[in-house]
C-alpha positions in Angstrom: -14.9 6.1 -37.1 -14.3 5.3 -40.8 -10.9 5.9 -42.3 -11.4 4.0 -45.6 -11.4 7.2 -47.6 -7.9 8.4 -46.4 -5.5 8.5 -49.4 -2.1 9.7 -50.3 -2.1 13.4 -50.8 -4.9 14.0 -48.3 -4.5 17.1 -46.1 -4.8 16.3 -42.3 -4.4 18.2 -39.1 -2.8 16.7 -36.0 -5.2 16.8 -32.9 -2.8 15.1 -30.4 0.8 15.2 -29.6 3.6 17.7 -29.8 2.6 18.6 -33.4 -1.0 19.4 -32.3 -2.8 21.9 -34.7 -0.1 21.5 -37.4 -1.2 20.7 -41.0 0.3 17.9 -42.9 -0.1 15.9 -46.1 -0.3 12.1 -46.1 2.7 10.7 -48.0 2.2 7.0 -47.2 -0.3 4.5 -45.7 1.3 2.0 -43.3 -1.8 0.0 -42.3 -5.5 0.5 -41.5 -4.6 2.6 -38.4 -1.4 4.4 -39.3 -0.2 6.9 -42.0 3.0 8.7 -42.8 2.7 12.5 -42.8 5.0 15.4 -43.8 4.7 19.2 -43.9 8.1 20.0 -45.4 9.2 21.9 -42.3 8.9 20.1 -38.9 8.5 16.7 -40.6 10.5 16.6 -43.8 9.8 14.2 -46.7 12.9 12.2 -46.0 11.8 11.4 -42.5 7.9 11.5 -42.3 6.0 11.0 -39.1 4.1 7.8 -38.5 0.8 8.9 -36.9 -2.3 7.1 -35.8 -5.4 8.0 -37.8 -7.4 8.6 -34.6 -5.0 11.5 -33.8 -5.7 13.3 -37.1 -8.5 15.5 -38.4 -9.0 14.8 -42.1 -9.7 17.7 -44.4 -11.6 17.5 -47.7 -8.6 19.0 -49.5 -6.1 16.8 -51.2 -3.1 17.3 -53.5 -3.5 15.3 -56.6 0.0 16.4 -57.7 1.7 14.9 -54.6 -0.4 11.7 -55.0 0.6 11.4 -58.6 4.3 12.0 -57.9 4.4 9.4 -55.0 2.6 6.7 -57.0 4.9 7.3 -60.0 7.9 7.4 -57.7 9.0 10.8 -58.9 11.1 13.2 -56.7 9.3 15.3 -54.1 11.2 17.9 -52.1 10.2 19.8 -48.9 9.6 23.1 -50.7 7.1 21.4 -53.0 5.1 20.1 -50.0 5.1 23.6 -48.4 4.0 25.1 -51.7 1.2 22.6 -52.1 -0.1 23.3 -48.5 0.0 27.0 -49.2 -1.7 26.5 -52.6 -4.5 24.6 -50.8 -4.8 27.4 -48.3 -4.1 25.2 -45.2 -0.7 26.3 -43.8 0.0 25.5 -40.2 -0.4 28.2 -37.5 2.7 28.3 -35.4 
């Protein structure tokens, strides 16, 4: 499975673990097998979840605004992440 195209701001869905079927945004890349994800609710931006790529389904949607803010080290809050997920039409089903 190829994960070379994963990037910050990418929308992903968890397919394994307690957070199964929840939708997140990639807020950091740890290495070639792990990323940091946040949804602004269960996993807040100040404590993102480290998750293996093989436990994620990658969506075609991405938030350029979040990517831009993280790269430029601008402030991101949890409400902003929730709004971006809503704007992209991929909110989690609880």
